[in-house]
C-alpha positions as CSV (number, residue, x, y, z in Angstrom):
1,X,-81.3,-76.0,184.8
2,X,-81.4,-72.6,186.7
3,X,-80.7,-73.0,190.5
4,X,-84.4,-72.6,192.7
5,X,-84.3,-70.7,196.3
6,X,-86.1,-71.9,199.4
7,X,-89.8,-71.1,200.1
8,X,-90.9,-67.5,201.3
9,X,-90.5,-67.5,205.3
10,X,-91.1,-63.9,205.0
11,X,-92.9,-63.9,208.8
12,X,-89.9,-65.6,210.1
13,X,-87.3,-63.4,211.5
14,X,-84.5,-62.4,209.1
15,X,-81.9,-65.5,208.3
16,X,-80.0,-67.1,205.5
17,X,-82.0,-69.5,203.3
18,X,-80.4,-71.9,200.5
19,X,-80.8,-74.5,197.8
20,X,-78.6,-76.6,196.1
21,X,-79.2,-79.1,193.0
22,X,-77.2,-81.5,191.2
23,X,-73.8,-83.2,192.8
24,X,-71.2,-81.3,194.4
25,X,-68.2,-80.8,191.5
26,X,-65.6,-83.9,191.2
27,X,-63.5,-80.9,189.5
28,X,-60.8,-78.9,191.5
29,X,-60.2,-75.2,191.1
30,X,-57.8,-72.6,193.6
31,X,-60.6,-69.6,192.1
32,X,-64.1,-68.8,191.4
33,X,-65.6,-66.2,189.0
34,X,-67.0,-63.5,190.3
35,X,-69.8,-61.9,187.4
36,X,-70.4,-58.8,188.9
37,X,-68.9,-55.2,188.4
38,X,-69.2,-54.3,192.1
39,X,-66.2,-53.5,193.5
40,X,-67.4,-54.3,197.1
41,X,-68.3,-57.7,196.3
42,X,-64.8,-58.4,194.8
43,X,-63.3,-56.5,198.3
44,X,-65.9,-58.9,200.2
45,X,-63.9,-62.1,198.7
46,X,-60.5,-60.9,199.4
47,X,-61.7,-60.2,203.1
48,X,-62.4,-64.3,202.9
49,X,-58.7,-64.8,201.0
50,X,-60.7,-65.9,197.9
51,X,-59.0,-65.6,194.5
52,X,-61.4,-64.7,192.0
53,X,-61.4,-63.5,188.4
54,X,-64.0,-61.3,186.6
55,X,-66.5,-62.5,184.1
56,X,-68.4,-59.5,183.0
57,X,-70.8,-59.3,180.2
58,X,-69.6,-58.6,176.7
59,X,-70.9,-55.3,174.7
60,X,-73.8,-57.1,173.1
61,X,-75.1,-58.4,176.2
62,X,-78.3,-56.9,177.2
63,X,-77.5,-57.5,181.1
64,X,-79.6,-54.7,182.3
65,X,-82.6,-56.3,180.7
66,X,-82.3,-59.3,183.3
67,X,-83.3,-56.7,186.2
68,X,-86.5,-55.2,184.6
69,X,-89.2,-55.7,187.4
70,X,-92.1,-57.8,186.8
71,X,-95.7,-56.5,187.7
72,X,-96.8,-56.6,191.2
73,X,-93.3,-59.2,191.7
74,X,-92.5,-59.5,195.4
75,X,-88.9,-58.0,196.5
76,X,-88.0,-61.6,197.2
77,X,-89.1,-63.1,194.4
78,X,-87.7,-60.6,192.1
79,X,-84.1,-61.0,193.9
80,X,-83.9,-64.5,193.6
81,X,-85.2,-64.9,190.0
82,X,-82.9,-61.8,188.7
83,X,-79.8,-63.7,190.6
84,X,-80.8,-66.9,188.7
85,X,-81.0,-65.1,185.5
86,X,-77.5,-63.6,185.9
87,X,-76.1,-67.0,186.5
88,X,-77.4,-68.6,183.5
89,X,-76.1,-65.8,181.4
90,X,-73.0,-65.9,183.3
91,X,-72.7,-69.6,182.7
92,X,-73.0,-69.5,179.2
93,X,-70.3,-66.7,178.9
94,X,-68.0,-69.0,180.2
95,X,-68.8,-71.8,178.1
96,X,-68.7,-69.4,174.7
97,X,-65.2,-68.1,175.8
98,X,-63.8,-71.6,176.3
99,X,-62.5,-70.8,180.0
100,X,-60.9,-72.9,182.5
101,X,-63.6,-74.3,184.6
102,X,-64.4,-73.0,187.8
103,X,-67.2,-71.9,190.2
104,X,-69.3,-68.8,189.1
105,X,-70.8,-66.5,191.6
106,X,-73.7,-64.0,191.2
107,X,-75.4,-62.2,193.1
108,X,-77.9,-59.1,193.1
109,X,-79.5,-56.8,196.0
110,X,-82.5,-55.0,196.3
111,X,-83.9,-52.4,199.0
112,X,-87.7,-52.9,200.0
113,X,-90.1,-50.8,202.1
114,X,-93.1,-53.4,202.4
115,X,-93.5,-54.3,198.6
116,X,-92.0,-51.1,196.8
117,X,-88.7,-51.9,195.7
118,X,-86.0,-49.5,195.5
119,X,-83.3,-50.2,193.1
120,X,-80.3,-47.8,191.8
121,X,-81.2,-44.3,191.4
122,X,-81.4,-43.2,187.8
123,X,-80.1,-39.4,188.9
124,X,-79.8,-37.3,191.6
125,X,-83.1,-36.9,192.2
126,X,-84.0,-40.1,192.3
127,X,-81.4,-40.8,194.9
128,X,-83.3,-38.0,197.1
129,X,-86.5,-39.5,196.2
130,X,-85.4,-42.8,197.5
131,X,-83.6,-41.6,200.6
132,X,-86.9,-39.5,201.7
133,X,-89.1,-42.1,201.2
134,X,-86.9,-44.8,203.6
135,X,-86.0,-42.0,206.4
136,X,-87.2,-42.5,209.5
137,X,-88.5,-46.2,208.7
138,X,-87.4,-49.7,208.5
139,X,-86.9,-51.8,205.4
140,X,-85.4,-54.6,204.0
141,X,-82.2,-55.3,202.3
142,X,-82.3,-58.9,200.3
143,X,-79.3,-60.0,198.6
144,X,-79.6,-63.3,196.6
145,X,-76.3,-65.4,195.8
146,X,-76.3,-68.2,193.0
147,X,-73.2,-70.0,192.1
148,X,-73.1,-72.6,189.8
149,X,-69.9,-75.2,188.8
150,X,-70.6,-78.4,186.4
151,X,-74.1,-79.3,186.5
152,X,-74.2,-78.0,190.7
153,X,-75.8,-75.1,191.5
154,X,-76.1,-73.7,195.2
155,X,-78.4,-70.5,195.8
156,X,-78.5,-68.2,199.2
157,X,-81.2,-65.6,200.2
158,X,-80.0,-62.8,202.8
159,X,-82.7,-60.9,204.4
160,X,-81.7,-58.1,207.0
161,X,-83.7,-55.2,208.3
162,X,-82.7,-51.8,208.6
163,X,-84.1,-48.8,210.3
164,X,-83.6,-45.1,209.4
165,X,-83.4,-42.3,211.4
166,X,-85.4,-38.9,210.1
167,X,-83.1,-37.7,207.8
168,X,-83.6,-33.8,207.0
169,X,-83.5,-32.8,203.1
170,X,-80.4,-30.4,203.4
171,X,-78.2,-34.0,204.9
172,X,-80.0,-36.0,202.1
173,X,-79.4,-33.5,199.7
174,X,-75.7,-32.9,201.0
175,X,-75.3,-36.9,200.7
176,X,-76.4,-37.3,197.3
177,X,-74.1,-34.4,195.8
178,X,-71.3,-36.7,197.2
179,X,-72.1,-39.1,194.4
180,X,-71.9,-42.1,196.7
181,X,-75.6,-43.1,196.3
182,X,-75.2,-43.5,192.6
183,X,-75.0,-47.3,191.6
184,X,-76.4,-48.5,195.0
185,X,-79.7,-50.0,195.4
186,X,-81.7,-47.8,197.7
187,X,-79.4,-45.1,197.0
188,X,-76.8,-46.0,200.0
189,X,-73.9,-47.3,201.2
190,X,-73.8,-48.6,204.9
191,X,-70.2,-48.6,204.4
192,X,-70.1,-44.9,203.8
193,X,-71.8,-41.7,204.7
194,X,-75.1,-43.3,204.9
195,X,-73.9,-45.0,208.2
196,X,-74.5,-41.9,209.8
197,X,-78.6,-42.1,209.1
198,X,-78.6,-45.7,210.7
199,X,-80.0,-46.4,213.8
200,X,-80.4,-50.0,213.6
201,X,-79.5,-53.4,211.7
202,X,-81.0,-56.7,212.3
203,X,-79.7,-59.6,209.8
204,X,-76.3,-59.6,207.6
205,X,-73.9,-56.3,207.1
206,X,-72.3,-57.6,204.6
207,X,-75.4,-58.9,203.1
208,X,-76.4,-55.3,203.0
209,X,-73.0,-54.2,201.6
210,X,-73.9,-56.9,198.2
211,X,-72.5,-60.1,199.6
212,X,-73.7,-61.8,202.6
213,X,-70.3,-63.5,203.5
214,X,-71.9,-66.6,205.7
215,X,-74.1,-67.7,203.4
216,X,-71.6,-67.2,200.5
217,X,-68.7,-69.4,201.9
218,X,-71.5,-71.9,202.9
219,X,-72.5,-72.1,199.5
220,X,-68.8,-72.4,198.3
221,X,-68.2,-75.2,200.4
222,X,-71.6,-77.2,199.4
223,X,-70.8,-76.7,195.9
224,X,-67.2,-78.4,196.5
225,X,-65.1,-75.2,196.4
226,X,-62.4,-75.5,199.6
227,X,-60.6,-72.0,199.2
228,X,-56.9,-71.4,200.1
229,X,-57.1,-68.5,202.2
230,X,-54.6,-66.1,202.2
231,X,-55.7,-64.9,205.6
232,X,-53.2,-65.7,208.3
């Protein structure tokens, strides 16, 4: 059963949403699997003191097809659906590899200006286009998290709002030339050079980075995982 998410609350202030199915696992584990190549998500789990192992797709898996947008799909629905598909694929991967049982965490982030979504830029020109369109506007950053362990699944959604100041073309081109926008939803990293573009944030800073720590910690607790923190 794929995880389902809460109802659409786009008219409400940004906040986390969570949905759980099944019962908390009776198993124990001192680590989780992270089914993501994102170094930022790994670093954020380290920040929580959570031991984790990567559970990445095989060469034969067409993981990019999971992120294809459907016609007229709303950003909130898109990010939830993609994360659910990622979790399903990761759980199948865990089973096929006969790895030790442990919670599996998946996440997906997208940037949206109205109903227009901005994923990872395909090249420098695409990155410039995205940043020019975001310049001077307030956009949303949506990060969905899904965790599975046995028959228990928990899903959470973090929605934040980010206001960009007006950014000149030369500044954008210099930022894109740094290479930082590549591989980032919306073509920017909040923790990097693009911080100088951001006039205001409302929501979760770590959610904008790619993994909302409050929602993630709550979801792990709900699924029955209690980490042994490395934080003194």
